[in-house]
C-alpha positions as CSV (number, residue, x, y, z in Angstrom):
1,M,-50.7,-67.8,-38.8
2,P,-52.4,-69.9,-41.7
3,E,-52.4,-67.6,-44.5
4,L,-54.3,-67.5,-47.6
5,P,-52.9,-70.6,-49.3
6,E,-53.0,-72.6,-46.0
7,V,-56.7,-71.6,-45.2
8,E,-57.2,-72.5,-49.2
9,R,-56.1,-75.7,-48.5
10,A,-58.3,-76.5,-45.5
11,V,-61.7,-75.7,-47.4
12,K,-60.6,-77.7,-50.4
13,H,-60.3,-80.7,-47.3
14,I,-63.7,-80.0,-46.0
15,R,-65.2,-79.9,-49.5
16,R,-63.8,-83.1,-50.4
17,I,-65.0,-84.3,-47.0
18,G,-68.3,-82.4,-46.1
19,L,-69.9,-81.4,-49.0
20,N,-73.6,-82.6,-49.4
21,K,-73.3,-84.4,-46.2
22,V,-75.7,-83.4,-43.1
23,I,-73.9,-82.7,-40.1
24,E,-75.6,-85.0,-37.8
25,R,-74.3,-83.9,-34.6
26,V,-71.5,-81.1,-33.4
27,E,-69.5,-82.0,-30.2
28,T,-68.1,-78.5,-28.8
29,T,-66.4,-77.7,-25.9
30,E,-67.0,-74.3,-24.1
31,D,-64.7,-71.5,-25.0
32,N,-65.7,-67.7,-24.6
33,I,-62.7,-66.8,-26.3
34,V,-62.8,-68.6,-29.7
35,Y,-66.6,-68.9,-29.6
36,S,-67.0,-64.8,-30.8
37,E,-70.3,-63.4,-30.1
38,T,-71.9,-66.8,-29.6
39,T,-71.7,-69.8,-27.6
40,H,-70.6,-73.1,-28.2
41,E,-74.4,-74.4,-27.9
42,D,-75.8,-72.2,-29.7
43,F,-73.1,-72.7,-32.1
44,A,-73.9,-76.8,-32.6
45,N,-77.6,-76.0,-31.9
46,E,-77.7,-73.8,-35.2
47,I,-75.6,-76.1,-37.7
48,T,-76.7,-79.7,-36.3
49,G,-79.2,-81.0,-38.8
50,R,-78.4,-79.0,-42.1
51,M,-76.7,-80.5,-45.1
52,I,-73.4,-78.5,-46.1
53,T,-74.0,-77.4,-49.6
54,G,-70.7,-75.0,-50.1
55,V,-67.7,-73.8,-48.8
56,K,-66.4,-70.5,-49.3
57,R,-62.9,-68.8,-48.1
58,Y,-62.2,-65.3,-48.6
59,G,-58.8,-63.7,-47.2
60,K,-57.8,-65.8,-44.0
61,S,-61.5,-66.4,-43.4
62,F,-63.9,-69.2,-44.4
63,F,-67.5,-70.2,-44.4
64,L,-69.8,-73.1,-44.5
65,E,-73.4,-72.7,-46.5
66,L,-76.1,-74.7,-45.0
67,E,-79.5,-76.0,-46.2
68,G,-82.4,-74.4,-44.9
69,K,-82.5,-71.1,-43.0
70,G,-80.3,-70.1,-40.1
71,K,-77.0,-68.4,-39.8
72,L,-73.8,-69.8,-41.5
73,P,-70.7,-70.3,-39.4
74,V,-67.7,-68.1,-40.3
75,L,-64.3,-69.4,-39.2
76,H,-60.9,-68.3,-38.9
77,F,-57.5,-70.4,-37.9
78,G,-55.9,-67.6,-35.7
79,M,-52.3,-68.0,-35.2
80,T,-52.3,-72.0,-35.3
81,G,-55.7,-72.8,-35.9
82,M,-55.7,-76.5,-38.2
83,L,-58.4,-78.8,-39.0
84,Q,-58.3,-82.7,-38.8
85,V,-60.4,-85.7,-40.6
86,K,-60.7,-88.3,-39.1
87,G,-58.3,-91.2,-40.5
88,E,-56.1,-89.0,-41.4
89,K,-52.9,-86.7,-40.2
90,A,-53.6,-83.2,-38.7
91,M,-52.9,-80.2,-41.3
92,Y,-50.2,-78.4,-39.9
93,Y,-49.2,-74.6,-40.6
94,K,-46.0,-74.4,-42.6
95,E,-45.6,-78.3,-42.7
96,T,-46.8,-81.2,-41.8
97,P,-44.4,-83.8,-39.3
98,R,-43.4,-87.2,-40.3
99,S,-44.5,-87.9,-36.7
100,A,-47.8,-86.3,-37.0
101,P,-50.5,-87.7,-35.0
102,S,-53.5,-89.0,-36.8
103,D,-55.1,-90.2,-33.3
104,W,-58.9,-89.5,-32.8
105,P,-60.5,-87.6,-31.1
106,P,-57.5,-84.8,-31.2
107,R,-55.5,-84.9,-28.4
108,F,-56.9,-80.9,-27.9
109,M,-60.2,-82.0,-27.7
110,K,-59.8,-82.6,-24.2
111,V,-59.6,-79.6,-21.8
112,H,-56.2,-79.5,-20.4
113,A,-53.2,-77.0,-19.4
114,N,-56.3,-73.9,-21.0
115,Q,-56.1,-75.2,-24.2
116,T,-59.4,-76.3,-25.7
117,E,-60.9,-78.0,-28.6
118,S,-63.0,-75.9,-31.0
119,F,-65.5,-78.5,-32.3
120,I,-66.2,-81.9,-34.1
121,L,-68.7,-82.4,-36.5
122,H,-70.3,-85.9,-37.2
123,L,-71.4,-86.1,-40.7
124,R,-73.3,-88.4,-42.8
125,D,-74.5,-88.5,-46.5
126,R,-77.9,-89.0,-46.8
127,S,-77.7,-91.5,-49.9
128,T,-75.0,-93.7,-49.1
129,Q,-75.2,-93.4,-45.3
130,E,-71.4,-92.5,-45.4
131,T,-70.0,-91.3,-42.2
132,A,-66.9,-88.9,-41.9
133,E,-65.8,-86.2,-38.9
134,I,-63.9,-83.4,-39.1
135,A,-62.3,-81.3,-36.1
136,F,-61.2,-77.7,-35.6
137,M,-58.1,-77.5,-33.4
138,D,-56.8,-74.6,-31.8
139,A,-54.9,-75.2,-29.2
140,R,-53.6,-71.7,-28.4
141,R,-57.1,-70.6,-28.5
142,L,-56.4,-67.3,-30.8
143,G,-58.8,-68.3,-33.7
144,R,-62.7,-67.0,-34.5
145,I,-65.8,-68.9,-34.9
146,R,-68.7,-66.6,-35.5
147,L,-72.2,-66.9,-37.0
148,R,-73.5,-64.6,-39.7
149,D,-77.0,-64.3,-41.5
150,S,-74.8,-63.6,-44.6
151,P,-71.1,-63.7,-44.6
152,A,-70.0,-62.2,-47.3
153,T,-71.9,-59.2,-46.5
154,E,-71.3,-58.8,-43.0
155,A,-68.4,-58.1,-40.8
156,P,-65.6,-59.4,-40.5
157,I,-65.2,-60.4,-44.1
158,S,-67.4,-57.3,-45.6
159,E,-64.6,-55.2,-43.8
160,L,-61.4,-57.0,-46.1
161,G,-59.8,-55.7,-48.7
162,F,-59.1,-57.7,-52.1
163,D,-58.7,-61.1,-52.3
164,P,-55.4,-62.1,-54.7
165,I,-57.1,-65.2,-55.6
166,L,-60.8,-64.0,-55.7
167,C,-60.8,-60.3,-56.7
168,M,-57.2,-59.4,-57.6
169,P,-57.8,-55.4,-58.6
170,S,-56.6,-53.8,-62.4
171,L,-53.3,-52.8,-62.0
172,E,-54.7,-49.2,-62.2
173,V,-56.6,-49.7,-59.0
174,F,-53.9,-51.5,-57.3
175,E,-51.5,-48.4,-58.0
176,A,-54.1,-45.6,-56.9
177,L,-54.3,-47.6,-53.6
178,V,-50.7,-48.1,-52.9
179,K,-49.5,-44.4,-54.0
180,K,-52.2,-43.2,-51.5
181,R,-50.2,-44.6,-48.4
182,A,-47.0,-43.2,-46.5
183,C,-46.3,-46.3,-44.7
184,P,-43.7,-49.2,-45.5
185,M,-45.0,-51.5,-48.2
186,K,-44.7,-54.7,-46.0
187,A,-47.1,-53.0,-43.3
188,L,-49.1,-52.1,-46.1
189,L,-49.3,-55.7,-47.6
190,L,-50.3,-56.9,-43.9
191,D,-53.1,-54.8,-43.6
192,Q,-56.5,-57.1,-43.9
193,S,-58.2,-54.0,-45.0
194,F,-55.8,-53.7,-48.4
195,S,-55.0,-57.1,-49.3
196,A,-57.3,-59.8,-47.6
197,G,-55.5,-63.1,-46.9
198,V,-51.6,-61.8,-47.3
199,G,-49.7,-62.9,-44.0
200,N,-45.8,-62.9,-43.1
201,W,-44.1,-64.8,-45.2
202,V,-46.8,-64.6,-48.2
203,A,-46.0,-60.6,-48.0
204,D,-42.3,-61.3,-47.6
205,E,-42.2,-63.6,-50.7
206,I,-44.3,-61.2,-52.6
207,L,-41.3,-58.4,-52.0
208,Y,-38.8,-60.9,-52.8
209,H,-39.9,-61.3,-56.0
210,A,-40.7,-57.7,-56.7
211,R,-37.0,-56.7,-55.6
212,V,-38.5,-54.2,-52.9
213,H,-37.0,-53.5,-49.6
214,P,-40.1,-54.2,-46.9
215,K,-39.2,-51.0,-45.4
216,Q,-39.8,-49.1,-48.7
217,R,-42.4,-46.6,-48.3
218,C,-45.5,-46.8,-50.8
219,N,-45.4,-43.3,-51.9
220,T,-42.0,-43.4,-53.1
221,L,-42.3,-46.3,-55.3
222,T,-41.5,-46.6,-58.5
223,T,-44.5,-47.2,-61.3
224,T,-42.2,-50.4,-62.3
225,Q,-42.1,-51.3,-58.8
226,I,-45.9,-51.2,-58.5
227,G,-46.3,-53.2,-61.4
228,D,-44.1,-55.7,-60.2
229,L,-46.0,-56.3,-56.9
230,H,-49.0,-56.4,-58.5
231,R,-48.1,-59.4,-60.6
232,C,-45.9,-61.0,-58.0
233,T,-48.9,-60.7,-55.2
234,K,-50.7,-63.0,-58.0
235,F,-48.2,-65.0,-58.8
236,V,-47.2,-66.4,-55.4
237,C,-50.8,-66.4,-54.4
238,E,-51.9,-68.5,-57.4
239,T,-48.2,-70.6,-57.0
240,A,-49.0,-72.0,-53.3
241,V,-52.3,-72.7,-54.0
242,S,-51.8,-74.8,-57.0
243,V,-49.7,-77.1,-54.9
244,D,-52.3,-76.9,-51.8
245,A,-49.6,-75.1,-49.9
246,D,-47.3,-78.0,-49.9
247,D,-44.0,-76.2,-49.0
248,T,-41.9,-79.3,-50.5
249,K,-43.5,-78.2,-53.7
250,F,-42.8,-74.3,-53.7
251,P,-40.0,-73.6,-56.2
252,E,-36.3,-73.8,-55.0
253,D,-35.5,-70.1,-55.6
254,W,-38.7,-69.1,-53.5
255,L,-37.4,-67.1,-49.7
256,F,-39.9,-69.5,-48.5
257,K,-37.8,-72.5,-48.7
258,H,-34.6,-70.3,-47.1
259,R,-36.0,-68.2,-44.2
260,W,-36.6,-70.6,-41.6
261,G,-33.1,-71.1,-40.7
262,K,-32.5,-67.8,-38.6
263,G,-29.9,-68.2,-36.5
264,K,-29.5,-72.0,-37.0
265,K,-26.9,-73.9,-38.9
266,T,-28.4,-75.8,-41.8
267,K,-27.3,-78.1,-44.4
268,A,-29.6,-76.6,-46.9
269,E,-28.9,-75.5,-50.4
270,P,-28.0,-71.9,-49.8
271,L,-30.5,-69.5,-51.6
272,K,-28.7,-67.9,-54.3
273,L,-28.5,-64.6,-56.5
274,P,-29.2,-64.7,-60.3
275,S,-25.0,-64.4,-60.5
276,G,-24.8,-68.1,-58.8
277,Q,-23.4,-66.6,-55.6
278,P,-25.1,-67.1,-51.8
279,A,-27.5,-64.7,-51.4
280,T,-27.4,-62.4,-47.6
281,I,-30.5,-63.1,-45.8
282,Q,-31.5,-60.5,-43.0
283,W,-34.3,-59.6,-41.1
284,V,-35.7,-56.5,-40.0
285,T,-39.1,-55.5,-38.0
286,V,-42.0,-53.8,-39.8
287,G,-45.4,-53.5,-38.6
288,G,-44.9,-55.5,-36.0
289,R,-43.7,-58.6,-37.6
290,T,-40.2,-60.3,-38.6
291,S,-39.5,-59.5,-42.3
292,A,-36.9,-61.7,-44.1
293,Y,-35.5,-60.5,-47.3
294,V,-32.2,-60.5,-49.4
295,A,-29.8,-57.6,-48.9
296,E,-28.5,-57.9,-52.5
297,L,-31.6,-57.6,-54.1
298,Q,-33.8,-55.3,-52.2
299,Q,-32.3,-52.3,-51.3
300,L,-34.1,-49.5,-49.6
301,S,-33.8,-46.2,-51.5
302,I,-34.4,-42.8,-50.7
303,Q,-37.2,-41.8,-48.6
304,A,-40.2,-39.3,-49.9
305,P,-39.8,-35.7,-48.9
306,G,-41.4,-34.9,-45.7
307,T,-41.2,-38.7,-44.1
308,S,-39.3,-40.4,-41.6
309,E,-38.1,-43.8,-40.5
310,S,-40.5,-43.3,-37.7
311,E,-43.8,-42.1,-39.8
312,S,-46.6,-43.9,-40.6
313,D,-49.8,-43.3,-42.0
314,L,-51.3,-46.2,-40.3
315,P,-52.1,-47.5,-36.7
316,A,-50.7,-50.6,-35.2
317,L,-50.8,-53.2,-38.1
318,T,-51.7,-56.5,-37.7
319,D,-52.3,-59.7,-40.4
320,S,-55.4,-60.7,-38.6
321,D,-59.3,-60.0,-38.8
322,S,-59.7,-59.0,-35.4
323,E,-58.1,-55.3,-36.0
324,I,-59.6,-54.1,-39.6
325,L,-58.5,-50.5,-40.8
326,P,-60.1,-48.7,-42.9
327,S,-60.1,-49.5,-46.7
328,L,-59.6,-46.6,-49.0
329,S,-61.2,-48.3,-51.6
330,K,-63.9,-50.1,-49.3
331,K,-67.0,-49.8,-51.5
332,R,-65.4,-50.8,-54.8
333,V,-63.6,-53.9,-53.2
334,S,-66.8,-55.3,-51.1
335,I,-68.8,-55.1,-54.8
336,I,-66.0,-57.0,-56.5
337,M,-65.4,-59.3,-53.4
338,I,-69.4,-59.9,-53.1
339,H,-69.7,-60.5,-56.8
340,S,-66.7,-63.2,-56.5
341,L,-68.4,-65.2,-53.9
342,M,-72.0,-65.0,-54.8
343,Q,-70.8,-66.1,-58.7
344,S,-68.7,-69.2,-57.7
345,S,-69.1,-72.1,-55.8
346,K,-65.4,-72.3,-56.1
347,P,-63.0,-70.3,-55.3
348,I,-60.9,-69.4,-58.7
349,S,-57.6,-70.7,-58.9
């Protein structure tokens, strides 16, 4: 699933291509799953003829700011959604294959085998008459397209937790939020009402750098561990965003560079421990997701009294925005979130 860094990259591309251009025409295909709470016709009618004045991201969701009165489109990529600009290769999740097609229209614009494309924006600059086209592709139809009057103050964005780039809470607030929970730390990181935008690989990277086991329960963490988690959450997200989510530019000592070869022989240099010895990467299921961790560095310590391996203070967790859980600090986080979105035309990076 595209996570905070990949979504931020997509937002930057929309700004580069679409900012201050008018949406002259919108090509859509009927899809009552992707078009959540609206129809493809209403979506096209609502945004056609309006100029893109801004593009903002919060967590894994993003929305277009358009001139004039009317609703604004709020978008979520789901598991495999991506953008493609006419004349450029599609922006794949994880990495762009060398053979990635630049065909136009994208092949998923055609309806076949229950796979549909969501839309293509036809744009024009009023001054220069320069044109451009941007497609929202979602072959597996797990993305979501919504219309909202005020995206920052309405669901799903209003129900999200803090964004590590836009409004990372202070260490004191972060520690209070973590200590109130009894679930595994990996599960909490995946809860979008806690940390918006953090998905599976980002959570594993945070835990690896903080030297915390994915199954370590929140109420058993030391003050030092919580401080490390706070620092590493910000570090991992900022570093990935700074290189436009290009994994070839991630540091070589990142777990991300070595986690994808489970059960496969690889020629890649193994991840090294601080001693220089090869690290042992293992996998475990936490919060319904497969977690990668380094056995030598992320050791599971004793559980807190009264807890067991099966206990959790959370129902089935997800790193999608489709099932938002109640936030322990919703009011405080929402105020910070709305302020950050309203004050900045560009995400802080």
